[in-house]
C-alpha positions as CSV (number, residue, x, y, z in Angstrom):
1,M,0.0,0.0,0.0
2,R,1.4,3.4,-0.9
3,E,2.2,6.0,1.7
4,I,-0.3,8.8,2.0
5,P,1.1,12.1,0.7
6,M,1.4,14.9,3.3
7,L,-0.3,18.2,3.0
8,S,2.0,21.2,3.3
9,R,2.5,22.5,6.8
10,R,1.6,26.1,7.5
11,A,3.4,28.0,10.2
12,F,1.3,29.6,12.9
13,V,2.5,32.7,14.5
14,A,0.4,34.4,17.2
15,G,1.0,35.9,20.6
16,S,-0.9,34.7,23.6
17,A,-2.9,38.0,23.7
18,A,-4.1,37.5,20.1
19,A,-5.0,33.9,20.9
20,A,-7.0,35.0,23.9
21,G,-8.7,37.6,21.8
22,A,-9.8,35.0,19.3
23,V,-11.6,33.2,22.1
24,A,-13.2,36.4,23.4
25,L,-14.4,37.3,19.9
26,A,-15.7,33.8,19.0
27,P,-19.3,33.9,17.7
28,Q,-22.1,32.3,19.6
29,A,-22.4,28.6,18.9
30,R,-24.9,27.5,16.3
31,A,-26.5,24.4,17.7
32,S,-26.4,21.6,15.1
33,S,-29.7,19.7,14.6
34,R,-27.9,16.9,12.8
35,E,-28.2,13.6,14.8
36,Y,-25.1,11.5,15.0
37,T,-25.8,7.9,13.9
38,G,-22.2,6.7,13.2
39,P,-20.0,4.5,15.2
40,K,-18.8,5.4,18.7
41,V,-15.0,6.1,18.8
42,I,-12.8,5.5,21.8
43,I,-9.3,6.9,21.6
44,I,-6.8,5.3,24.0
45,R,-3.6,7.2,24.5
46,F,-1.0,4.5,25.2
47,G,0.5,7.2,27.2
48,G,3.4,8.3,29.3
49,G,5.6,7.5,26.2
50,V,6.2,3.9,25.2
51,R,8.6,2.3,22.8
52,R,7.6,-0.1,20.1
53,S,9.9,-2.8,21.5
54,E,7.9,-3.1,24.8
55,T,4.5,-2.9,23.1
56,I,4.3,-4.3,19.6
57,D,7.4,-6.5,19.5
58,P,6.3,-10.1,20.2
59,A,9.6,-11.0,21.7
60,K,9.7,-8.2,24.2
61,T,6.1,-7.0,24.7
62,W,4.7,-6.1,28.2
63,S,1.3,-5.7,26.7
64,P,0.3,-9.3,25.6
65,Y,-3.4,-8.7,25.6
66,F,-3.1,-5.7,23.2
67,L,-0.7,-7.5,20.9
68,N,-2.2,-11.0,20.8
69,E,-6.0,-10.3,21.2
70,I,-6.6,-6.7,19.9
71,V,-4.1,-6.3,17.1
72,P,-5.5,-9.2,15.1
73,R,-9.0,-7.6,15.2
74,G,-8.0,-4.5,13.3
75,V,-5.2,-2.7,11.4
76,L,-1.8,-2.0,12.9
77,Y,0.5,0.8,11.7
78,P,3.8,-0.2,13.2
79,Q,5.8,2.6,11.5
80,M,3.9,5.6,12.7
81,T,6.2,8.5,13.6
82,I,6.2,12.0,15.1
83,D,7.7,14.2,12.5
84,Q,11.4,15.0,13.0
85,F,11.6,17.9,10.6
86,S,9.1,20.3,12.1
87,N,10.7,20.7,15.5
88,A,7.8,18.6,16.9
89,T,8.4,17.9,20.6
90,T,8.3,14.3,21.9
91,S,6.4,14.7,25.1
92,H,2.9,14.1,26.5
93,G,1.1,17.3,26.2
94,E,2.4,18.1,22.7
95,G,1.7,14.5,21.6
96,T,-1.8,14.6,22.9
97,L,-2.5,17.8,21.0
98,Y,-0.9,16.4,17.8
99,I,-3.4,13.5,18.1
100,L,-6.4,15.8,18.9
101,T,-5.7,18.5,16.3
102,G,-3.8,16.7,13.5
103,K,-1.3,19.5,13.4
104,Y,2.2,20.1,14.6
105,H,2.8,23.3,16.5
106,Q,5.7,24.6,18.6
107,Y,3.8,24.9,21.8
108,R,4.9,27.0,24.7
109,D,3.5,27.2,28.2
110,I,1.3,30.2,28.4
111,E,3.1,31.5,31.4
112,E,6.6,30.5,30.2
113,K,7.0,28.2,33.2
114,F,9.9,25.7,33.1
115,L,8.8,22.2,32.3
116,A,5.1,23.3,32.4
117,S,2.8,22.3,29.6
118,R,-0.2,24.6,29.7
119,F,-0.8,24.8,26.0
120,E,-3.5,26.4,23.8
121,A,-4.2,24.7,20.4
122,P,-4.5,27.2,17.5
123,V,-6.7,24.8,15.4
124,P,-9.8,22.7,16.4
125,T,-9.6,19.4,18.2
126,V,-11.6,16.4,16.9
127,F,-14.1,17.0,19.8
128,E,-14.8,20.5,18.4
129,Y,-15.2,19.3,14.9
130,F,-17.5,16.5,16.2
131,R,-19.7,18.7,18.3
132,K,-20.1,21.4,15.7
133,A,-21.1,18.9,13.1
134,Y,-23.6,17.0,15.3
135,A,-26.1,17.6,18.0
136,V,-24.1,15.8,20.7
137,P,-24.1,17.0,24.3
138,E,-20.9,17.9,26.1
139,H,-20.9,14.9,28.3
140,Q,-20.9,12.5,25.3
141,A,-17.7,14.0,24.0
142,L,-15.4,13.1,26.9
143,I,-11.8,13.1,27.9
144,V,-10.6,11.0,30.8
145,N,-7.5,12.5,32.4
146,G,-5.0,11.5,35.1
147,E,-4.5,13.2,38.4
148,D,-0.8,14.1,37.9
149,R,-1.1,16.2,34.7
150,T,-3.4,19.1,35.6
151,D,-2.2,21.0,32.5
152,E,-4.0,18.5,30.3
153,E,-7.4,19.4,31.9
154,F,-7.5,22.4,29.5
155,Y,-6.9,20.7,26.2
156,T,-10.7,20.6,25.7
157,F,-11.0,23.3,23.2
158,S,-8.8,25.4,20.8
159,N,-8.5,29.2,20.2
160,H,-9.8,28.9,16.7
161,H,-12.4,31.7,16.1
162,L,-14.9,29.3,14.4
163,F,-14.8,26.7,17.1
164,G,-13.5,27.1,20.7
165,V,-15.3,26.8,24.0
166,N,-18.8,26.4,22.7
167,Y,-17.8,23.0,21.2
168,R,-15.5,21.8,24.0
169,S,-15.4,18.3,25.4
170,A,-16.2,17.4,29.0
171,V,-13.6,16.0,31.3
172,L,-13.6,13.3,34.0
173,S,-10.6,13.5,36.4
174,L,-9.8,13.8,40.1
175,F,-9.3,17.5,39.5
176,R,-12.9,17.8,38.3
177,Y,-14.1,15.7,41.1
178,K,-12.4,17.9,43.7
179,T,-14.0,21.0,42.3
180,F,-17.4,19.3,42.4
181,L,-16.7,18.2,46.0
182,L,-15.7,21.6,47.1
183,R,-18.9,23.2,45.7
184,R,-20.9,20.6,47.5
185,M,-19.1,21.2,50.8
186,L,-19.6,25.0,50.4
187,A,-23.3,24.5,49.9
188,D,-23.5,22.9,53.4
189,N,-24.7,25.7,55.8
190,T,-23.2,23.8,58.7
191,L,-19.7,24.2,57.5
192,P,-17.5,26.1,60.0
193,E,-16.4,29.5,58.9
194,D,-12.7,28.8,59.0
195,A,-13.2,25.6,56.9
196,R,-15.4,27.6,54.6
197,A,-12.8,30.3,54.0
198,E,-10.1,27.7,53.3
199,K,-12.3,25.7,50.9
200,T,-13.5,28.9,49.1
201,K,-9.9,30.0,48.6
202,L,-8.9,26.5,47.3
203,L,-11.9,26.4,44.9
204,A,-11.1,29.8,43.5
205,S,-7.5,28.9,42.9
206,M,-8.6,25.7,41.0
207,E,-11.3,27.6,39.0
208,A,-8.7,30.3,38.1
209,L,-6.7,27.7,36.2
210,D,-9.5,27.4,33.6
211,Y,-9.1,31.1,32.8
212,R,-10.3,30.8,29.1
213,A,-13.8,29.6,30.0
214,E,-16.4,31.6,31.9
215,K,-16.8,30.7,35.5
216,E,-19.7,28.3,36.0
217,A,-21.7,27.1,39.0
218,G,-20.6,23.6,38.2
219,Q,-20.2,21.0,35.5
220,P,-22.8,19.7,33.1
221,P,-25.8,18.1,34.9
222,A,-24.9,14.6,33.6
223,I,-21.3,15.0,34.9
224,E,-22.6,16.3,38.3
225,A,-24.8,13.2,38.6
226,F,-21.8,11.1,37.7
227,W,-19.8,12.6,40.6
228,E,-22.7,12.2,43.0
229,A,-22.6,8.5,42.4
230,W,-18.8,8.5,42.6
231,R,-19.0,10.2,46.0
232,A,-21.5,7.7,47.2
233,D,-19.2,4.9,46.5
234,Y,-15.8,6.4,47.3
235,G,-16.5,9.2,49.7
236,D,-14.5,12.5,50.2
237,S,-11.1,11.4,51.3
238,G,-9.6,10.1,48.0
239,L,-8.2,7.2,49.9
240,K,-10.7,4.6,48.6
241,N,-10.8,5.1,44.9
242,P,-8.3,3.6,42.5
243,R,-5.2,5.8,41.6
244,G,-3.0,6.3,38.6
245,D,-4.1,4.6,35.4
246,R,-6.4,2.2,37.2
247,L,-8.4,5.3,38.1
248,L,-8.7,6.2,34.5
249,T,-10.0,2.7,33.6
250,E,-12.6,2.9,36.4
251,L,-13.7,6.4,35.2
252,A,-13.9,5.2,31.6
253,L,-15.9,2.1,32.5
254,R,-18.4,4.1,34.6
255,A,-18.7,6.7,31.9
256,M,-19.5,4.1,29.3
257,R,-22.2,2.6,31.5
258,T,-23.9,5.9,32.6
259,L,-22.8,8.8,30.3
260,R,-22.7,6.9,27.1
261,P,-20.0,8.9,25.4
262,R,-19.9,8.7,21.6
263,L,-16.4,10.1,21.4
264,M,-14.1,9.4,24.3
265,M,-10.3,9.7,24.9
266,V,-8.6,8.0,27.8
267,N,-5.2,9.5,28.5
268,Y,-3.2,6.8,30.2
269,N,0.2,7.9,31.6
270,D,1.6,5.4,34.1
271,P,4.7,4.5,32.1
272,D,6.0,8.0,32.7
273,Y,6.6,7.1,36.4
274,V,9.9,5.7,35.0
275,H,11.2,9.3,35.7
276,W,11.5,8.2,39.3
277,G,14.5,6.2,38.0
278,N,13.2,2.6,38.3
279,P,12.7,0.8,34.9
280,S,10.1,-1.5,36.6
281,H,7.8,1.5,36.8
282,Y,7.8,1.7,33.0
283,F,7.2,-2.0,32.4
284,R,4.5,-2.1,35.1
285,G,2.8,1.0,33.6
286,I,2.5,-0.8,30.3
287,Q,1.0,-3.8,32.0
288,I,-1.6,-1.6,33.7
289,I,-2.6,0.0,30.4
290,D,-2.8,-3.4,28.8
291,E,-5.2,-4.5,31.5
292,G,-7.2,-1.3,31.1
293,I,-7.6,-1.9,27.4
294,R,-8.8,-5.4,28.2
295,Q,-11.5,-4.1,30.5
296,I,-12.7,-1.3,28.2
297,V,-12.8,-3.5,25.2
298,S,-14.6,-6.2,27.1
299,L,-17.3,-3.8,28.2
300,A,-17.7,-2.5,24.7
301,D,-18.1,-6.1,23.4
302,A,-20.7,-6.9,26.0
303,D,-22.8,-3.7,26.1
304,A,-25.5,-3.4,23.5
305,F,-24.9,0.4,23.1
306,Y,-21.3,-0.2,22.1
307,R,-21.2,-3.8,20.8
308,K,-20.3,-4.0,17.0
309,D,-20.6,-0.2,16.9
310,T,-17.4,1.1,18.4
311,V,-14.1,1.9,16.7
312,F,-11.0,1.8,19.0
313,V,-8.0,4.0,18.2
314,I,-4.9,3.1,20.2
315,V,-1.9,5.3,19.8
316,P,1.0,6.6,22.1
317,D,1.6,10.2,22.8
318,C,5.3,9.8,22.1
319,G,8.1,7.1,22.1
320,R,11.1,6.9,24.4
321,D,14.9,7.0,24.1
322,T,17.0,3.8,24.0
323,R,20.0,5.3,25.8
324,R,19.9,3.1,28.9
325,G,23.1,4.6,30.4
326,L,21.2,7.7,31.5
327,A,20.6,8.3,35.2
328,V,16.9,8.2,34.5
329,P,16.3,5.5,31.9
330,F,13.9,5.7,28.9
331,Q,13.9,9.5,28.6
332,H,11.8,11.2,25.8
333,H,12.8,14.8,26.0
334,F,15.9,14.7,23.8
335,G,14.2,14.1,20.5
336,T,16.1,11.0,19.6
337,Q,14.8,8.8,16.8
338,S,13.2,6.2,19.0
339,A,11.3,9.0,20.9
340,H,9.7,9.8,17.5
341,E,8.8,6.2,16.8
342,I,5.3,5.2,17.8
343,F,2.5,3.0,16.3
344,A,-1.3,3.1,15.9
345,H,-4.0,0.6,15.8
346,F,-7.6,0.8,14.7
347,M,-10.4,-1.8,15.1
348,G,-14.1,-1.8,14.9
349,P,-17.0,-1.8,12.3
350,G,-15.8,-1.1,8.8
351,I,-12.1,-1.6,9.8
352,A,-10.2,-4.3,8.1
353,R,-9.1,-7.3,10.3
354,G,-5.6,-8.6,10.7
355,G,-4.1,-5.9,8.6
356,I,-0.6,-4.5,9.0
357,V,0.3,-1.4,7.0
358,D,4.1,-1.5,7.3
359,Q,4.8,1.9,5.8
360,A,5.8,5.2,7.2
361,V,2.7,7.2,8.4
362,D,2.4,10.3,10.6
363,Q,0.8,10.9,14.0
364,T,-1.1,13.9,12.6
365,S,-3.1,11.5,10.4
366,I,-5.0,10.2,13.4
367,A,-7.4,13.3,13.5
368,A,-8.2,13.1,9.8
369,T,-8.9,9.4,10.1
370,I,-11.3,9.9,13.0
371,G,-13.1,12.5,11.0
372,R,-13.4,10.1,8.1
373,I,-14.8,7.4,10.4
374,M,-17.3,9.7,12.2
375,G,-18.3,11.7,9.1
376,F,-17.0,15.2,9.9
377,D,-14.6,17.4,8.0
378,T,-11.1,18.2,9.5
379,P,-10.0,21.2,7.3
380,H,-7.1,22.2,9.5
381,V,-5.2,18.9,9.8
382,E,-1.9,18.4,8.1
383,S,-2.3,14.8,6.9
384,D,-4.9,12.8,4.9
385,P,-6.7,9.9,6.5
386,L,-4.7,6.7,6.8
387,A,-4.7,4.3,3.8
388,G,-5.5,0.6,4.2
389,I,-7.8,1.0,7.2
390,F,-11.2,0.2,5.8
391,A,-12.4,-3.3,5.0
């Protein structure tokens, strides 16, 4: 199969003030009346940065379920890369936005903080394209985020003047649960004044992080109901619920049962704990993601709402270096070749089974391919949809 030709990349130059102005001047959303009847799509970020050798190499894999049970059910692109000629950064926030927008961009933290990744996309995300094209409520266009990457809470919408906040996705995360919990606690008239002042200050500081969106009294009603049930099961302490990527799996499973998302992205990240210096954290993180994939796919296979009507997209945010002599093994910040080497897998209705397209393809093609599957245009992406994917 021939390689898809790339569209020309266009440089984007704009200051943060201009970007903020684009959001402020965005027109009111025009609610689409077009019902969505296509397949559900679940994007799984095989995240925290993983190498091909520990994931899709049969001799070395730490993800046996994904490799042996899932890969034969769809099409694998083992030679997907993050472009090495556009100064694309091999890290988690950037990789996530490359997946969501289909465009490379030299992101900078909005406050120029060292190692921070508070980014604003200049072009729409797949969630914005989706919700502008179809009458889909916010809670059915859903991102499931981890507790350790607060910056990623705000990748829900771009600064593009024709899209933006009116078409954003909803988020499930401990950050969102904590803001819900604080509002519930502050609504209790019996709360002591000193505790009220402390919690009011904390809530204000958390709300201030979402500076691009207007302050709201809470989250969408369906999400509020989700958190009410979560609180009933796990309480207020945070000591009883799962943590790390196991938490993301639990949130995703509950969302599928109750919120019924039609487009959902699960941003796994446990392999990145290798930065603590122990290689076992990396291998164990891959195993935890593998188990999460098993649970999510199993639910989709068993649930009438998702069964035979769900396309899975599994793709890493970035790869990792192979220089094991570093003090912290398996880095990804140095832009080495293996940090640019990832893979992608698609499976579901209309997708070929047992296919391997062993040609070079680009991470930015993910967004265009999702648009093709779900039936919406993606005019700002840099690559065409992947070839060889459809049965």
